[in-house]
N, C-alpha and C positions, 0 to 999 in steps of 0.2 A: 858608296857604290851599293847597289841592290842587285839581287839575283833571284831568279825563280828556280827552286829545286824540287825534286820529286822524291818523296819518302813514303813508302807504303802505299803506293798507288794514288797519292794525293799530291797536289802541287801547292807550294807555299812561296810567298814573296818575302824574302828575308834581307836583313841588313846586318852588319857586324855588331857584335855585343847584344844581339837580340835573343830572347828566350821564347820558345814556343813548345806547344804540346803536339806530339805526333803519335801515331799508333804504336802500340807496345813493340819495342825492339827486342831481339833475342837476348837472353840472359848472358851477362858477361861483356856486353858491348860497352866500351869506354869512349872510343873515338870514332868519328864518322868522316869519311871523305866522299863528297858528292859531286857529281857533274852538274853544271849550270845549264838549264834549258834556255834561259834568257838573261841578259845582263842589262842593267840600266845604270849609266853613269852621267848624271846631270841631264842633258837633253839628248845625249847620244845613247841609243839602245841597239843591242846586237842580238839577233834571233838565231838560235842554233838549229842545225838540221841533222840529227835531233838534239845535239848538245853543242854548246859553244866550245870550240877547240882552245885549249890552253887555260881555261878558267876552272878552278877547283874551289869548292866550298868546304872548309873544315869546321867540324862541330864536335863538341864534347857532351857527354851525357851528364846532366846535373842531377837528375832524380830518375832512377830506372823504373820506378813503378809509382804512378799517380792515378788515383781513382777519380773519375768524373762525377758529375751530379747524378743522383738517382732519377731514373725515368720510370714512371708508373704507366703500365699498360693494362687497360681494362677491356674485357670482352663481355658484352651484355646482349642478352636476347630478351626483347620486350614480351610481356605477357606470358613468359615461361618460367619466371623466377629463377633464371639461370644467369649467373655472372661469375667471372673469374678475373682475379687481379694478380699481375706479376710485376716484379721490379727488376731493373737492370742498371748496373753501373759499369760503364766502359772503362777499360784500363788504358793508360797512356804512358809515354815516356817524355820527360822534359829535357830538351836539349838547348844548348847555347851555341850560337854561331860565333866561332872564334875569329875566322878570317875568310876573306874572299880574295883569291889570288888569280 
């Protein structure tokens, strides 16, 4: 069974025993219980309005802080000898979906 969940304003298609990176969760979060927006079971799918009643997705936090890849941002003005370079690393939390009930 698969389900579409919403975490941090983004939607993810998940299955049981799957791990994924989501936006950084508040410190001290160990367990999550999320509502399913859509469920897919074989060829039958149920769309919620706004959530599917009776379906809960349980997840546990595997790693509370994971840093993403570094992104380089360069601003450049031609013929002015002006350039500025910044770097950024997004912070994520890694969660594992334990069950879809």
